[in-house]
DSSP file (Angstrom, degrees, kcal/mol; ACC not computed):
  #  RESIDUE AA STRUCTURE BP1 BP2  ACC     N-H-->O    O-->H-N    N-H-->O    O-->H-N    TCO  KAPPA ALPHA  PHI   PSI    X-CA   Y-CA   Z-CA
    1    1 A X              0   0    0      0, 0.0     2,-0.3     0, 0.0     0, 0.0   0.000 360.0 360.0 360.0 137.3   82.8   71.4   49.3
    2    2 A X        -     0   0    0      0, 0.0     3,-0.1     0, 0.0     2,-0.0  -0.980 360.0 -96.1-140.3 152.1   80.0   73.0   51.2
    3    3 A X    >   -     0   0    0     -2,-0.3     3,-1.3     1,-0.1     2,-0.3  -0.319  43.1-107.4 -63.6 144.8   76.8   74.6   49.9
    4    4 A X  T 3  S+     0   0    0      1,-0.2    -1,-0.1     2,-0.1     6,-0.0  -0.594 105.6  25.7 -72.1 133.4   76.8   78.4   49.5
    5    5 A X  T 3  S+     0   0    0     -2,-0.3    -1,-0.2     2,-0.1    -2,-0.1   0.435  83.2 118.5  91.6   3.1   74.8   80.1   52.2
    6    6 A X  S <  S+     0   0    0     -3,-1.3     2,-0.3     2,-0.0    -2,-0.1   0.896  72.7  48.6 -66.0 -35.7   75.3   77.3   54.8
    7    7 A X  S    S-     0   0    0     -4,-0.3     3,-0.2     1,-0.1    -2,-0.1  -0.770  71.3-144.9-111.0 149.6   77.1   79.6   57.2
    8    8 A X  S    S+     0   0    0     -2,-0.3     2,-0.5     1,-0.2    -1,-0.1   0.715  97.1  47.7 -83.1 -19.7   76.0   83.0   58.3
    9    9 A X        +     0   0    0      1,-0.1     3,-0.4    -3,-0.0    -1,-0.2  -0.848  57.9 159.0-121.6  98.0   79.6   84.1   58.5
   10   10 A X    >   +     0   0    0     -2,-0.5     3,-1.1    -3,-0.2    -1,-0.1   0.146  41.1 110.1 -98.6  19.6   81.5   83.2   55.4
   11   11 A X  T 3  S+     0   0    0      1,-0.2    -1,-0.2     3,-0.0    -2,-0.0   0.606  78.2  53.6 -75.5  -7.5   84.3   85.8   55.8
   12   12 A X  T 3  S+     0   0    0     -3,-0.4    -1,-0.2     2,-0.0     2,-0.2   0.491  83.4 107.3 -96.1  -6.9   86.8   83.0   56.6
   13   13 A X    <   -     0   0    0     -3,-1.1     2,-0.4    -4,-0.0    -3,-0.0  -0.511  49.4-173.3 -71.2 138.0   86.1   81.0   53.5
   14   14 A X        -     0   0    0     -2,-0.2     2,-0.5    18,-0.0    -2,-0.0  -0.995  25.6-128.0-138.0 128.2   88.8   81.1   50.9
   15   15 A X        +     0   0    0     -2,-0.4     3,-0.1     1,-0.2    17,-0.0  -0.680  36.7 165.8 -73.6 122.6   88.7   79.7   47.4
   16   16 A X        +     0   0    0     -2,-0.5    19,-2.8     1,-0.2     2,-0.4   0.656  52.5  33.3-115.5 -26.6   91.8   77.6   47.2
   17   17 A X  E     -a   35   0A   0     17,-0.3     2,-0.5    19,-0.0    -1,-0.2  -0.992  49.5-161.5-139.7 142.8   91.2   75.4   44.0
   18   18 A X  E     -a   36   0A   0     17,-2.7    19,-2.6    -2,-0.4     3,-0.3  -0.980  18.5-165.2-115.5 131.8   89.7   75.5   40.7
   19   19 A X        +     0   0    0     -2,-0.5    19,-0.2    17,-0.2    20,-0.1  -0.739  66.3  26.7-116.8 163.4   89.0   72.2   38.9
   20   20 A X    >>  +     0   0    0     -2,-0.3     3,-1.9     1,-0.1     4,-0.6   0.889  67.8 160.1  52.7  42.0   88.1   71.4   35.3
   21   21 A X  G >4  +     0   0    0     16,-2.3     3,-0.5    -3,-0.3    17,-0.2   0.795  67.9  65.3 -62.7 -26.0   90.0   74.6   34.2
   22   22 A X  G 34 S+     0   0    0      1,-0.2    -1,-0.3    15,-0.2    16,-0.1   0.611 105.9  42.0 -73.1  -6.9   90.3   73.1   30.8
   23   23 A X  G <4 S+     0   0    0     -3,-1.9    -1,-0.2    -4,-0.1    -2,-0.2   0.439  91.6 101.7-113.3  -5.4   86.5   73.3   30.5
   24   24 A X  S << S-     0   0    0     -4,-0.6    -4,-0.0    -3,-0.5    -3,-0.0  -0.440  83.2 -94.0 -81.0 151.3   85.7   76.8   31.9
   25   25 A X    >   -     0   0    0      1,-0.1     3,-1.6    -2,-0.1    -1,-0.1  -0.339  35.7-118.9 -56.9 147.9   85.0   79.8   29.8
   26   26 A X  T 3  S+     0   0    0      1,-0.3    -1,-0.1    -3,-0.1    -2,-0.1   0.728 112.2  55.1 -67.0 -18.3   88.2   81.8   29.2
   27   27 A X  T 3  S+     0   0    0      2,-0.0     2,-0.5     0, 0.0    -1,-0.3   0.438  85.1  96.9 -93.3   2.3   86.7   84.8   30.9
   28   28 A X    <   +     0   0    0     -3,-1.6     2,-0.3     0, 0.0    -4,-0.1  -0.821  45.9 142.7 -96.9 124.8   85.9   83.0   34.2
   29   29 A X        -     0   0    0     -2,-0.5     2,-0.1    -5,-0.0    -3,-0.0  -0.933  48.5-118.9-161.8 132.7   88.6   83.4   36.8
   30   30 A X        -     0   0    0     -2,-0.3     4,-0.1     2,-0.1   -12,-0.0  -0.366  27.2-127.6 -65.0 156.6   88.6   83.9   40.7
   31   31 A X  S    S+     0   0    0      2,-0.1     2,-0.2    -2,-0.1    -1,-0.1   0.775  91.0  62.7 -82.2 -27.7   90.1   87.2   41.8
   32   32 A X  S    S-     0   0    0      1,-0.1     2,-0.3   -17,-0.0    -2,-0.1  -0.614 100.0 -92.9 -96.8 159.6   92.5   85.4   44.2
   33   33 A X        +     0   0    0     -2,-0.2     2,-0.3   -16,-0.0    -1,-0.1  -0.504  51.0 174.8 -69.6 131.6   95.2   83.0   43.2
   34   34 A X        -     0   0    0     -2,-0.3     2,-0.5    -4,-0.1   -17,-0.3  -0.845  38.7 -95.9-132.5 168.3   94.2   79.3   43.3
   35   35 A X  E     -a   17   0A   0    -19,-2.8   -17,-2.7    -2,-0.3     2,-0.5  -0.754  44.1-148.8 -81.4 131.5   95.6   75.9   42.5
   36   36 A X  E     -a   18   0A   0     -2,-0.5     2,-0.4   -19,-0.2   -17,-0.2  -0.907  16.5-175.9-111.1 126.2   94.3   75.1   39.1
   37   37 A X        -     0   0    0    -19,-2.6   -16,-2.3    -2,-0.5   -15,-0.2  -0.929  18.5-142.3-119.9 138.7   93.5   71.5   38.0
   38   38 A X     >  -     0   0    0     -2,-0.4     4,-2.7   -18,-0.2     5,-0.2  -0.499  38.6-103.5 -82.0 166.2   92.4   70.2   34.6
   39   39 A X  H  > S+     0   0    0      1,-0.2     4,-2.7     2,-0.2     5,-0.2   0.920 125.9  51.5 -54.0 -41.2   89.8   67.2   34.7
   40   40 A X  H  > S+     0   0    0      2,-0.2     4,-1.9     1,-0.2    -1,-0.2   0.909 110.1  47.2 -67.4 -40.5   92.7   64.8   33.9
   41   41 A X  H  > S+     0   0    0      2,-0.2     4,-1.0     1,-0.2    -1,-0.2   0.922 113.3  49.9 -64.8 -44.4   94.8   66.2   36.8
   42   42 A X  H >< S+     0   0    0     -4,-2.7     3,-1.2     1,-0.2     4,-0.3   0.976 112.9  44.3 -58.9 -56.5   91.9   66.0   39.2
   43   43 A X  H >< S+     0   0    0     -4,-2.7     3,-1.7     1,-0.3     4,-0.3   0.807 102.5  67.2 -64.1 -29.2   91.0   62.4   38.3
   44   44 A X  H >< S+     0   0    0     -4,-1.9     3,-1.3     1,-0.3    -1,-0.3   0.844  90.9  65.0 -58.5 -32.2   94.6   61.3   38.4
   45   45 A X  T << S+     0   0    0     -3,-1.2    -1,-0.3    -4,-1.0    -2,-0.2   0.695 103.2  46.7 -64.5 -20.2   94.6   61.9   42.1
   46   46 A X  T <  S+     0   0    0     -3,-1.7     2,-0.5    -4,-0.3    -1,-0.3   0.300  87.3  99.6-103.5   5.9   92.1   59.1   42.6
   47   47 A X  S <  S-     0   0    0     -3,-1.3     2,-0.0    -4,-0.3    -3,-0.0  -0.827  79.6-115.9 -93.4 124.0   93.7   56.5   40.5
   48   48 A X        -     0   0    0     -2,-0.5     2,-0.4     1,-0.1    -2,-0.1  -0.333  30.5-118.5 -54.7 132.4   95.7   54.0   42.5
   49   49 A X        -     0   0    0      2,-0.0     2,-0.4     1,-0.0    -1,-0.1  -0.607  25.6-141.6 -82.5 139.9   99.4   54.1   41.7
   50   50 A X              0   0    0     -2,-0.4    -1,-0.0     1,-0.1     0, 0.0  -0.750 360.0 360.0 -96.0 135.5  100.8   50.9   40.3
   51   51 A X              0   0    0     -2,-0.4    -1,-0.1     0, 0.0    -2,-0.0   0.431 360.0 360.0 -79.8 360.0  104.3   49.5   41.1
């Protein structure tokens, strides 16, 4: 994540992932295809796997 406006040339920036899609308004969507994660899916990435 980076702050908006940090770079003078943001033409190479691409939105690749949306998180908390289960909490966003139904009308909110990026125009390009992204990886979509719910809050549960996002947090599951940070939980250590148990054997």
